[in-house]
N, C-alpha and C positions, 0 to 999 in steps of 0.2 A: 371434368372428371376422366383423363382417360384411362382405359384397362389396359394391363399389359397385355401381351400377345399370347393372350390363349391358344390363338388357330395354330400353334407349337409347344402348346401344352396336353401330355398325357391326358387321355380319361380321369386317373386321378388324382393328378395335380388340377383339376379342372373342379373336379369335386369339393377337393379340401381347400381351395381359394371360395368357391361358394359358399360352402357350411363357413368358413368363418368370414364372411360377410354378411350370412346369416344374423352369425351369432352379435357382429358387432353391432347391427342393427337392435336385437333386443338384450345387449348387454342391461342398459342401463332402465331397463324392468319396463319399456314399452316402448313402442314402434311407431316412429313419425314418419308423417306422408312427406317429408322430403326425405327419408332414407329409402322409405321405399321404390322408389324411383332406382335407387341402387342394384333394388334386389331382383326389378324385371331384368337388368343385362348379367346379370346371376345368370339369371331361368335360361334366357336367350344363350350361351354358348354354353349351357350342358349336354350329356349326348343324351340321354334317355328319360322317358316321365318319371321311372320308379326313383332317377335322383331327386328330379324336381320335386317328386311328393314328396323326398326326406326334407329339403329347403322348405318345401311349404310346414313340415309340421315343427320346426323348430321354429317360425315365427308364429304359428299356434298357438303352440305351448310356452311360449316365453323360455325353454329351455338352455342353456349352451349348446352345444354341440361339443361330442369327443373328441377332440383334433387330438393329433403326436406329430413326434419330427418328423416335416417331410422334406426328402431330398432331392432340391430341382438348382439348374442353375444361378448362380449368384446373382446375376444380372436380370432375373423374372423377378427372384427372391424379393428383391431392393425393390424393384417395381410394384410387388404385393405389398408388401408393407407400408409403400408410400400409398397406394391406393387406399390403405384401411385408415392410415393416420387421417385422411382427409376425411375419408366417411366417419373419423370417430364424431367430430364435430356439423356434420350437414346440417346436425338438427338445432347448431346455435346454443348448443349446451358439451359440456365436458363433462361427464361424473365420474367418483373415482372407482364403478363398477366398470366402465369401460375403459378406462386408462390401465386396468386390472385383465380385461380382458387381450385389452393390446400387445400388456407388455408377454402374457404366456402365450399369445400367436406369436410374437415374436422370435421368442426362445426358438419355439420347434422349427424356425428357421434359418436357425445358428445366428442369431443377429445378439452382441453383445448387449447388454444390460446400458452402457453407456453410448450406442447407438439409440435405443428404443427411447430414452430417456431423452433422446438431444429430437427424434422425431417427435414425441407426443409433448413436447413444449413450445417447439414452432409449430405446431396446430393450437395450442393455446393462444399463442400470438396473435395471432390470424383471426383468433372469433375475438381478442380484447382488442384491435385496432379499432372499433364504432363505440368501443365504452368508453363513458369520462373519467378523467382522469384529474388528480391532485397530488399538492407540495400538504405532506406530512412534516410536521416539527413535534418534535418532545425530546427534552434532553437539547441534547446535543446532538440527536438524531435530526437528519433535515433530509426527504425524500421523496422524491414523486412516485405517483403509486397509481391501479388502477382501480376506480371506483367501482364496487357491483353492491347489490341487494338494496340500493338508494331508497330510502321510505322518510317520512315525516320523523322518524324516532332516531332514524341513525344510517350507518353505509357498512359496509366490509371492505379487504382491502386487504390482501398479500405483503407480508414482509419477512426478510432474513434475517432474522432475529426475534426475540418472545420479546414484549415487553413488560412492564412491572403492572399487578392489578390495579386496578380504576387511576391509569397515570393521565394527567392532563394532555391533550392533542389538540394541535391548533392544525386546522384544515384550511387552504384555498383552495376552491374547488379551480380549474384551469378554463378560459372558455372555450380551449379546442381539444377534439379528439387525437390521439396518437396521429392519425392518416391525413391529418390537418397542418398546415406551415400556421407557426404562430408568431405573432409578430416581435418584436424585438424589447425586452425589460420587463417592468410591473404590468403592461397595462397585458401580458397573458393570463393574469390571475384574476379572479371574484374577491371581495374584501376576505377577511379570515372570519372563521365563524370555533369559537371552542366548544371541545368535543372533550367524552372520556371516556378511555379505555374498558367497555364492558365485561368479554370475554375474549379470550383464542382457544384454538388447539393447532396442531404440529400434521401437516401435512401429509398425508399418508404415502405418497411416491416423492414426495418432491423434498429430501434432503434440506433439513435446514428451516424449510421455512415454512412460517406458522401465516394462518387465516386469522386475523383481527376483528372484531367487529364494535364499533365505537359507537357511543351514542351522541345525540346534541346535546352543551350543556347551556343553548340560550335560542330564543328566540328563532326561529327562519326566517330570514328578508332578503326579498329582489338581489339586495348586493352581496350574496354570498353566493349565486350561483345553483344553489340546490334544486332551488324551485323550477327553474331553467332544465334539470333533468329530468323533476318531474313530473313536468308540465311542458313539453317542448311547445307543443300545439299552443300554448297562448303567449311564448314569447320568440317565436319564429321572426327574426329580420328579413322584413319584406323591403329590397331596393330601392330607391327611390324611383326606378321606372318601370319597375310593377311587376306580377309575374308575368307570362308570357304560359299560352297553354299549348300542353306538350300533346305530340298524336300517339305517343306513348306512356301506359300510365306507371313505366317503371321509371319517369323521368320527373325531375323540380323542374321550372325554366323562370330565367328572371334576367328584364334587361340591365347592363350595366353600366358605366358610364366612361369613357375613354379619359384620364386622365392627361394624355400625348396632345388630344387633337380637339375633344370634349364634345366626341361625342356622344350622344345621354343612349343609346341603344347597342350595346352591344351583349347579345345572344350568350347566357350561360347554361350549362345545362350541369347538374347533379340527379346522378345516380340514385336510385334510395337504396339504403343501407338494404345491404347481407339479401340481396331481390339477385343476386346474380351468381349462377358459380366462375368460378375460377381457375385459373389453371397457371400461378407463378411458373415463370421459368426463368435458367439457372442463374440468371442475375437478379432473380427478385419480381423482373417484372410480368403484369397479371395478363393474360391472354382471357377471353370472357367465353365462356364454355356454351351454356345454356342460363334459363331461365331457371332459380331455385322454386319456383314454386307458379303461383297463378300472374303474376305481372308479365309483360311482354319483354320479350328479348331485346336485351340491346347491349353491341359490342360497342362499349362505350369508351376503348382507346382511339376510336376513329372521331369522336366528338368533344373527351377530353379537351381540348384546346377549343377556349373563347379567343377568335378574333376580331378585331376589330374592320370596318368594312370599311373605312372612310382613309386610312394612316396604316394598318396593318398592323395594329400592336398587336401582341398574343400571348396568352400567357393559361396555363393551368388554374393558377391563383386567384383567387376572389379579393384578395389584400392588393391585386397590383394592378385593378379595377375601382372605381368610386361607388359605391352602395347608398350614402346615408351623405347628407348635406353636409356633416362635418365632419367626415372621413379626408384626409390630405392625404397626397401623394408621400412614398420614403424616398422616393428616388429624385434627381433635380431634373425637371421638366423642360427648362430653360437651356442645359445641356445637351439633355436628350434626343430634343428638337434638333440640335445641330447638324445637320446630315440625314438626318434619320430619312428623312423622305426620297431622299438619294438613293442611298443603302437598301431600302424597302423596293421600291419600285418595280422589279421586273419580278418577286415572288407575290407582290400583293395585286399584278396586273393578272397574272396567272388564277388568283382566287376569284378576282372582278370578275370574269371569262368565264368562270364556272355555275357563275348566277348564284341566286338564293340557297340554292341545294347546297352552298358550300358552309353558310352564313345559319344554316339550322340543322335540324336531329338526323340528317341522314345523309352523310357524307359517304360515299365508297371510299375502298379503300387507298384508291390515287390522292382523293381528296385529304384524305386525313394523314396522308405521309405527306405531304404539301404544310397541311397544319403546323407540325413538327415543325418543318423549313423555317416556318413564321416566327414561331416561337421560339427557337434555335437561335434566331437574328437579333429578336428582340432581348435575349440575355446576353447575349454576345454585343451587343449594342452597350448593355446597361453598365459592361466588364471594361469596357474601354473607356467609359467614360467617368470609371469610377479611382477613387484615387488612395483610398481607405483601403489594405490588403483586406480585411477581413469581407468588407461588403462586396470587392470585387469577387473574393471568394466564394462566397454567397451566389453571385450571379452566374460566374463560371461552374457551380456545383447545376445550377437551376437548367444552365444548357446544357450540360450533363445529361440532364435525367430528361430531357427530352432528347436528347440523341440517342439515349438509350432506348426510350417508347418507340420512338421513330424503328431503332435495329428492329426490332421486333415486326412490327409490321412490315417492314420490308422483307426479314426473314417469311412471314407467311406471304410475301407477294412473290415470293421466288427470287430474288433478289440480295442475293448473300453475299455478292462484293461491296453493293451498297454498304448493308447491315456491317457487316466487317469493316469496311472503311468507316463506317462513323464509330466502333470501338476503339479504332485508332485515335479518330479527334477526339475522345473524352480521354483516352492517356495522353494528347499533346497538350491539353487543357488543366488538366490536373495534378499531371506528375509533377512539373514546377513548383509548383505554391503549394501541394499538401500536406508540409511539414510547418508550416506559414501560418495554418489555421487554427481555432481553436481543437481544444480536445476531443470533444464529443463526435467534431464533426471530421476529423480529423481520422478521428475511429473508421469511421464510416466510411469512407473517398479509400483508406487503408483498401479494407475488404473491396469495395468494388476494384478496384486497382488489378487487387491480386486475382481478382476472380476473370478481370479482362484477360490477363498476362497468360494464366491456365489455360483460357480456351484457348488464347494463339501460341500456347506451344513454348512459350519462351519464358522455361523455367528457373533460369537465371535470374533473367530481370523478376521473376516472383518471387526467389530466395530473396532479396532484398525485403524485399515488404513484411516476410515473413521477418525476419531479423527486425526487424524496426518494431511489431507488435510486440513479440517475446522480448525485447527491450523495454517496452514500456515504461514498465513499474518494476525496475527490478530491485528497487530498494525498500516498494512495498509504501510510497508514501499517501496514495492515493487511500481517501478513509472508506472502510469500508460503509457500502448503503449510499453513498455519495451518484449523483447522474453518473459523472465520469465514472465509478467505480465500475459500476453497472454494465454505461457503456463498453469497457473494457471488457468483462468478461461476456457481455455478447456478443462481439462483435468477434472479439479471441475464439469461441467457440464454432464462429460463423466462415472463418477463415481456417479454421482446424477442419472444418467438415469438407470444405474446396479442395483442401491439400490430401483427405483421405481418397478423396472422390476421384480424382485430378486425374487418372486414367481414363475414363470416361468422361469426362467435360472437354478435351479439346475434339477444338475443332474438326479434326479427322473421324474422329471416333463419333459424331454429332452431325447429323441431316439438317435439322434442327438446332434451335437454343432450347429445346424439352427435350430432357431425357426419354420421356414417354412417348416421345414421338418417334423416335430413332427404330430401327426392326436389327 
């Protein structure tokens, strides 16, 4: 996480900010080791020993600081609030006391309840990215939820409406987390398990939302997917190529099988969950700042793409490769192979000339950028051979994802022109097709295109995406609680947040894709 510009703060402003950091650390009643790393930053920018002593007293006694309204530059206030929102979940937890302190601190900085709610819910979403998911069915309600506090007796989940006491609930556990790409159809879920509502309570700072506890009403079996959550080490899927011994203890590696050329050894690396402190850019692409604990630091964006050393097929998705003997490709291998070798040859030669380093865990920036060229070419070729509109759209979305990640790397590498050229490529690919995509996918693409248009300062074009979002469900036909309804709410909020900050999100006002990096 990047600190605000403390060099241009007054002594009073520095002390207020440091006190708010200390308060956030102790707000939940204990100081986690990860949070204490941020305390060191706060101490380093203070001006005298007396102020440092006061901050340390807050930590030692566990008492919240007495803050008062602070008049400060709005941009500095925004960055301070963003820093506190990230610190709030640094210990991988979010308590009501932390939310309460965050809200009171934000009000002292002059922010409205609406903006503050947007901040802390965004932090909660990041915290929940790697938690298990499930599909809940009860009566006419069918909705995907985040599963928390899963044990042998039951689980807890958040819902936008209360349930009847002791109502029957049918749960289907997802095989994938939010941050993973699920396959199409019913294969996304384990078998259904019968449950019953045990108790519920309304969330204090989340109007209209309830935390529900449900108990399992039948014996848990492997086919239900619950045991996989409780004992992940016993159910880890090992690819047929076996594990790779990694140099960094923050990585897991395995050899996957390339569908395109039958190469059985494509190195694929996975970063341990919550092992790195990340900072998302204005488009939501993460940059890796430092290790969150004792594990080795890994700038994962450089090695996220797995590339076949023989044919150049590249992807960040495990499902695009063969892991088990029973796996089958979701795309037409014969069609893909046509003209692929000729198309990828120049990029593949660059990768092969880089040697083993390119195909291992120690890529440099240039090699990382090249890996996204290979991945973008892979998905571009998939889109070209696909006739189905939805499948073509999915391939172009994957290509866009590669271009957006590469643009972050290019900007870090001080190649702004190339980074912004990628944004224009994304618009060229997605703009003609986005209204033909499925509802939830369409909403995601709409927000991305709007964000790019705002950055490029093309407000006239951006307006059409805002109008599209406003008119998406004017008649209120979407059923509350459905996946499309939730996606509309979330993406409408994202679009509005971008619109509200449009003056600072243009390329004229940013030196990077990160607001925090700009002076």
